[in-house]
LUMPAVEX-550927 format. One record per atom (N, C-alpha, C): x, y, z. Coordinates in steps of 0.05 Angstrom, whole numbers, plus 5000, padded with zeros to 4 digits. Example, Ala and Ser with C-alpha at 12.3 -4.5 7.8 and 13.67 -1.06 7.14 Angstrom:
% residues 2
526448865156524649105156526449345156525749555142527349795143525850015157
% end
This chain:
% residues 219
501749765000500050005000501850255000501250444982502950674980501850894999503550985018502751195037502351455022503951505001503751754986501051774973500151554961497451554948495351624968495351514992493251565011493551825025495851945026496052215035494552405016494952364990493452524970490452464972489752214977486952134979485552285001486752295025485352415048485652725048487352825030487453115027485353225008483753034996481553114979478953014992477953155012475753045028473252975012472753114990470353054974470652794960473152704955473552454942473852214961474252264986474752055006472151905011472351685026469951525031467851685047465351685038463351835052462851715080462251885099461951795126458951815135457251855117454351855123452951695101450551595107449051455087448051185098446351065082445050815090447050595095449150565079451050345082452650385108453450635114454850685139453150605163450550685163448850625185448350325187448250185165447849895165450349765177452749855170455149745182455249795212454450035221454450085249452549905264450249855254448349675267449449395269450649295248451749025248454149005266455849215266458249215283457349215313455349365320454349375347453549095356452148955339451148685345453548485348455548525330457848345331459548375356459548615367461148665392459548635417456948565415455148585438455948415462457348185457458048005479460648065492462048275483464648345495464248505520466048475540465748635564466148935558464849105573465149395571468049465575468949655559471749745560473749585545472849365531474649195516476149355495478749305491480249445470479549345443478849525425478049455398479849605379481149465361482849595340481149675316481249925309480050025285482250045263482449825248484649795229483849925202485150145196484250305172482150505181482850655202480750825215479951075200481451155180480851395166480751635185478751795184478552025201477051975227476551715234475651655261472651615264471151605242468251575244467451325261468651095255467950855270469350835297471650955300472850975326471051115346469951335336468051485353465551315360464551165340462250995345462950775365465250645361466150435380466350535408467350775411467450905438464650945449462851025432460051075442458750815452459750585443458650325452459850245479461750395489462950325515465450175514466650145490469150015486471450215484473950115483476350275481477550245453476950435435478050405408480950505407482550375390485150475382485250455352485850685339485750695310488450695297488650565274491050585257490250645228491850805215491450855186494150915174494450845148496950905135497351205130495251355130495351645123495651815148497851965150498252145172496152365171495252445147493152645145490552555158489752305152487352195164487652165194489952075203490352045232490152305246491352515234491152785247488252875250486652825229483752895231482352725252483052465254481852295274482452385302484952475307485652565333484052815342483552985322481853225328478953145333478052945319475252855322474852705347476752545356476452375379478652425400478552655414480652705434480652495455483152415463483352215484483651935473482951895447483251625435486051605422487251375425489951335413489651265383491251415367491451355339494351335331494951155313497651115303497651105273499851205261500251185232501650915227500250725215501250455211499550315191500550105180499149925161499249645171497049485169497249205177498949035159499749145136501548995119504348975131504949155149507549135164506849095194508849075210508349025239507049265252504749215265503349425279504649475306504349725317505749795342504249705367503549445367502049325390503249065397502948985423503948725432502048505422503048265423501448025416498948015433496747945420494247885435493248115451493448365440492748605455489748665453488348575432485648665427483548435429481248515439478948325440477648295413477848505397476548495370478048695352477848645326478848825306476548895287476349145281474449245260476049345237475649225213477249285189475249315166474449565161472249615142473249755117472749625094473449735068476449795066478049595074480949625075482349415057481449165060482948945046483248995016481249115004481349164975483449354967484649494986486849684980489649574983489849324992492449215001493849044980496449074979498048894962498248614974498848605000499448355014497148295034495048175024492748115040493447915062495047705055495647505076497247625098499247795092500847925113499148085131497148235120495448405136493648235155492448025144490747855160492347705182494747625175496447485194497247685217497747935210498348135231495948195249493548195237491148235254490747995272491447755262491347515278493247545302495647645297497647675319496647855342495348075335494548265356491948195369490547985359488047895371488547695393486947705414486947505435485947235424486747015436485546755428482546765429481246685408478246705407477246975400478947175397478047445390476747455362475247665357473747675332474847895314474747825288475448015267472848075252472048325252469648415238470548585214469848505190470848655167468648685146469048885130467448915105469348965082468548875059470148925035468148905011468549044989466649034967466148744958463748694951462848424943463148394913464348174904464648114876463847824871461247774871460147514864459947474834459347234826459347154798457547334781455047364789453147514773453747804772454747914795455548194795457948234777459848054778462148074760461448074731459447904724458547894696457348164688455648274706454448534700456448754698458448754715460648954714462048924687462748674680464148634655462748734630460048704631458448784608457949084608457349194632456249464633458249684641460249614657461949824668464749734674465949574657468549464663470649684666470849864647472950074648472650254672470250324679469850504702470450354728469550104730469849954756472749884761474149804740476949724743478949934733478150184736479850404729482550384743484850364729487350314742488350554760486950784758487751004775486151014801484350834804482850824830484350654850483350654875484850544897484350244902482350124890481849844895483649664877485149484890486849304875486249014880484548944899483648674905480648654903479648434893476748404888475948124899474248124920473647874934470847774929470647524922468047374923467847264951465547144958465347014984467346784987467646604967469546384970472446484972473246684957476046774958476646914984474747064995475147195021475346975043473546775042473646565061476246415061477346365037479946235034482146395048482146665043484246835055483946825086481546845096481146845125482046575137481346355125481946095136485046055136486346145115489346115115490646285136489346505143490446685163489646615192488246385195487646285222484946365233483046435215480346525224478246325214476146295230473746145223471446335221470046335198467846515194465446425210464246615224461846545240459346705230459746905214457447055203458347185176456647155156457147285130454547385119454447625109452147725095452847955077451247985056451648205038450248455049451348685044450148935053450249145030448349335031448149535010447049404985444949514974443549404950442349134958441648974937440448714941442048504925441748254933442948034918441948044890443647994869446447914870448448144866447548384872449348614867449848764893450148604915450848734940453248924937453249134952455449324952457949204965457549104989459748995005458948735018460848605030460248365046461248415075459548355094460048395123460648125134463048085146463947825155464947845184464047665200465147635227466547365229469047365237470547115240471947115267472746875275474046845301476846735298478746835313481446725313481446445325482246255309482245975319484945845318486845965305489545845303491546055293494145995295496046175282495746155252496546365238496346355209498246155197497446035175499245865160501146035143503345915132505146075115503646205091504746425082503546555058503746365034501746365017501746194993503946284974504846104958506746174937505446364917507046564908506046754889506246634861503946634847503946524820503146744801504046724776503446924757503746824729
% end
């Protein structure tokens, strides 16, 4: 992931990810339910926190959020938005500034699609999660029928090489990545729009083992 790219990204607030709307509210509702059984005050990592929208929400639920983002610009805005909350400039593709098994849960929303090394990121999130801790994530949905529609109707726009998405996950491919990184999926559902053109997939998985080695790169 290029930090320079995302510095420019967060310096153009009109182009950055919107922080209001139906999909945001749907994610908040599902996240609240996913965290409901954790003790009050539990430390929750907001991995890819942007300007702190979800860190603020996690705090409102009675938990202790800690946010990380690759963009120093975004982190600076998050610190202004959420005084007293810890934020760090970091990427899960490299070693995060946390001890092993520090967090009860990780929230990682609309991040994986931006990463070069998905396995390294998921393995690092596994490292900082407690045994049995939960990883809650969303990433754009790319199922078969949606992919066919994209290919016919909007291939050039959707796969524009100047945009920030470089990974595209179906349900099976995302499940494969999670399983290799030591997670067992316990909840999966599409969000935003209707099947078969869901906007994103909302997944809750549990840490069940250390990650396996990264797969061989083929090309």
